[in-house]
C-alpha positions as CSV (number, residue, x, y, z in Angstrom):
1,M,0.0,0.0,0.0
2,A,1.3,3.4,-0.9
3,T,2.2,5.9,1.9
4,H,-0.1,8.9,1.9
5,S,1.5,12.3,1.6
6,M,0.1,14.1,4.7
7,N,-0.1,17.3,2.6
8,P,-1.5,19.9,5.0
9,T,-3.8,21.2,2.3
10,E,-5.7,17.9,2.0
11,T,-9.1,17.7,3.7
12,S,-9.4,15.7,6.8
13,S,-12.8,14.3,6.5
14,A,-14.0,14.2,2.9
15,G,-17.2,15.9,4.0
16,R,-18.4,13.0,6.2
17,G,-17.4,14.5,9.5
18,S,-15.4,16.9,11.6
19,I,-12.1,16.3,13.5
20,T,-10.8,19.0,15.8
21,V,-7.3,18.9,17.2
22,S,-6.1,21.1,20.1
23,N,-2.7,21.0,21.7
24,R,-2.9,22.3,25.3
25,Q,0.6,21.4,26.3
26,K,4.0,22.7,25.1
27,K,6.5,19.8,25.3
28,F,5.3,17.9,22.3
29,R,4.4,19.4,19.0
30,I,1.4,17.8,17.3
31,A,1.0,18.2,13.5
32,S,-2.8,18.7,13.5
33,S,-3.2,18.3,9.7
34,A,-1.2,15.0,9.7
35,L,-3.2,13.6,12.6
36,K,-6.5,14.7,11.1
37,Q,-5.5,12.9,7.8
38,V,-4.6,9.7,9.6
39,T,-7.7,9.8,11.8
40,S,-10.0,10.6,8.8
41,Y,-8.5,7.7,6.9
42,Y,-9.1,5.4,9.8
43,L,-12.7,6.5,10.3
44,Q,-13.6,6.6,6.6
45,D,-11.5,3.9,4.9
46,V,-10.8,1.4,7.7
47,R,-13.9,1.6,9.8
48,N,-16.2,2.8,7.0
49,L,-18.2,5.2,9.2
50,E,-20.9,7.3,7.7
51,S,-20.3,10.4,10.0
52,W,-18.2,11.6,12.8
53,D,-17.7,14.6,15.1
54,L,-14.5,14.0,17.0
55,S,-12.4,16.3,19.2
56,I,-8.8,15.3,20.1
57,A,-7.1,17.4,22.8
58,F,-3.5,16.9,24.0
59,L,-2.9,17.6,27.7
60,G,0.2,17.7,29.9
61,P,0.6,15.2,32.7
62,K,-0.7,17.6,35.4
63,Q,-3.9,18.4,33.4
64,M,-4.4,14.7,32.6
65,T,-4.0,13.7,36.2
66,K,-6.6,16.3,37.2
67,W,-9.1,15.0,34.6
68,N,-8.4,11.3,35.5
69,E,-8.7,11.9,39.3
70,T,-11.8,14.2,39.0
71,H,-13.8,12.2,36.5
72,L,-12.7,8.6,37.0
73,N,-11.4,8.6,40.5
74,H,-8.1,7.1,39.2
75,L,-4.7,8.3,40.5
76,G,-2.1,9.7,38.1
77,A,-2.0,10.6,34.5
78,A,-3.9,8.4,32.0
79,D,-2.7,7.8,28.5
80,I,-6.2,8.5,27.1
81,L,-9.6,9.4,28.3
82,T,-12.6,8.9,26.0
83,Y,-15.9,10.8,26.3
84,N,-18.8,9.5,24.2
85,Y,-21.5,12.2,23.7
86,L,-24.0,9.7,22.2
87,S,-26.5,8.2,24.6
88,P,-26.4,4.4,24.9
89,A,-29.5,4.3,22.7
90,E,-27.7,6.3,20.0
91,L,-24.5,4.1,19.9
92,S,-23.8,3.0,16.4
93,C,-21.1,1.3,14.4
94,T,-21.6,3.8,11.6
95,R,-21.1,7.1,13.4
96,I,-19.3,8.6,16.4
97,F,-19.6,11.8,18.5
98,G,-17.0,12.2,21.2
99,E,-13.8,13.6,22.6
100,L,-10.4,12.1,23.2
101,L,-8.0,13.5,25.8
102,I,-4.5,12.3,25.2
103,C,-1.3,12.8,27.2
104,P,1.8,12.9,24.8
105,Q,4.1,12.6,27.8
106,V,2.6,9.2,28.7
107,A,3.0,8.1,25.0
108,H,6.6,9.2,25.0
109,D,7.3,7.3,28.2
110,T,5.5,4.2,27.2
111,A,6.5,3.8,23.5
112,P,10.0,2.4,24.2
113,N,8.4,-0.5,26.1
114,Y,6.9,-1.6,22.8
115,N,9.8,-0.6,20.5
116,Q,7.6,2.2,19.1
117,H,8.1,5.9,18.3
118,W,5.9,8.0,20.6
119,T,3.9,9.3,17.6
120,N,2.9,5.7,16.9
121,E,1.6,5.5,20.5
122,I,-0.4,8.7,20.0
123,V,-2.1,7.2,16.9
124,R,-2.7,3.9,18.9
125,Y,-4.4,6.0,21.6
126,V,-6.6,7.7,18.9
127,V,-7.5,4.3,17.5
128,H,-8.2,2.9,21.0
129,G,-10.4,5.9,21.8
130,I,-12.4,5.6,18.6
131,L,-13.0,1.9,19.3
132,H,-14.4,3.0,22.7
133,L,-16.7,5.5,20.9
134,L,-17.9,2.6,18.7
135,G,-18.9,0.6,21.8
136,Y,-15.8,-1.6,22.3
137,D,-14.8,-2.1,25.9
138,D,-11.6,-3.4,27.7
139,V,-12.9,-4.0,31.2
140,D,-13.1,-7.8,31.1
141,P,-10.4,-10.1,29.6
142,E,-12.4,-11.3,26.6
143,D,-13.6,-7.8,25.6
144,R,-10.1,-6.5,26.1
145,R,-8.8,-9.3,23.7
146,I,-11.4,-8.4,21.1
147,M,-10.6,-4.7,21.3
148,K,-6.8,-5.3,21.2
149,V,-7.3,-7.3,17.9
150,Q,-9.2,-4.4,16.4
151,E,-6.6,-1.9,17.7
152,N,-3.7,-3.9,16.2
153,R,-5.5,-4.4,12.9
154,G,-6.1,-0.7,12.6
155,M,-2.5,0.2,13.5
156,A,-1.1,-2.3,11.0
157,I,-3.2,-0.6,8.2
158,L,-2.2,2.9,9.3
159,E,1.5,2.0,9.6
160,Q,1.4,0.7,6.1
161,A,-0.5,3.8,4.7
162,F,1.3,6.6,6.6
163,N,4.6,7.6,8.1
164,L,3.3,8.1,11.6
165,A,6.4,9.9,12.7
166,N,4.9,12.9,10.9
167,V,2.2,13.2,13.5
168,G,4.4,15.1,15.9
169,R,7.8,15.9,17.4
170,Y,9.3,16.5,20.7
171,A,9.6,20.3,21.1
172,G,13.4,20.1,21.7
173,Q,14.1,17.8,18.8
174,S,15.0,18.6,15.2
175,V,13.3,16.8,12.3
176,E,16.5,14.9,11.6
177,E,16.6,13.5,15.2
178,Q,13.2,11.9,14.8
């Protein structure tokens, strides 16, 4: 499969949805247009969704810890928090409406454990969050296994289609050091 160009002038959703990216931390630079293109490709071409309204926000560890402890009563910074704005009756495998809060620092710290670049971890978190928005769960072992298979399948397709290192860079790092 050919690698996509990630040209910033390309549309992110081909008219089928909206993807908003906001970076609320300074340590990691996120290439919003590249992430939108990868995410749109996953939603449209891999998952074949009819419509989407997705917000992706990147938070620092302190902000993420506050969200995690306030809303989930879990200690420490989470890698990703997913908020589904569809009611249980509205859940669908053809559309999503939600928000992903992602901590790039956690991705950066976790990625070496899996021999991955931190931007691959960021994309994995996006895929994981989208799967939650589609109704997948990872609470019990069998559901977790099913979700992980879907996550790995999506990542394999995206890694073939895109150079995921283009999704971001560490603020103190030059492009050549990536």
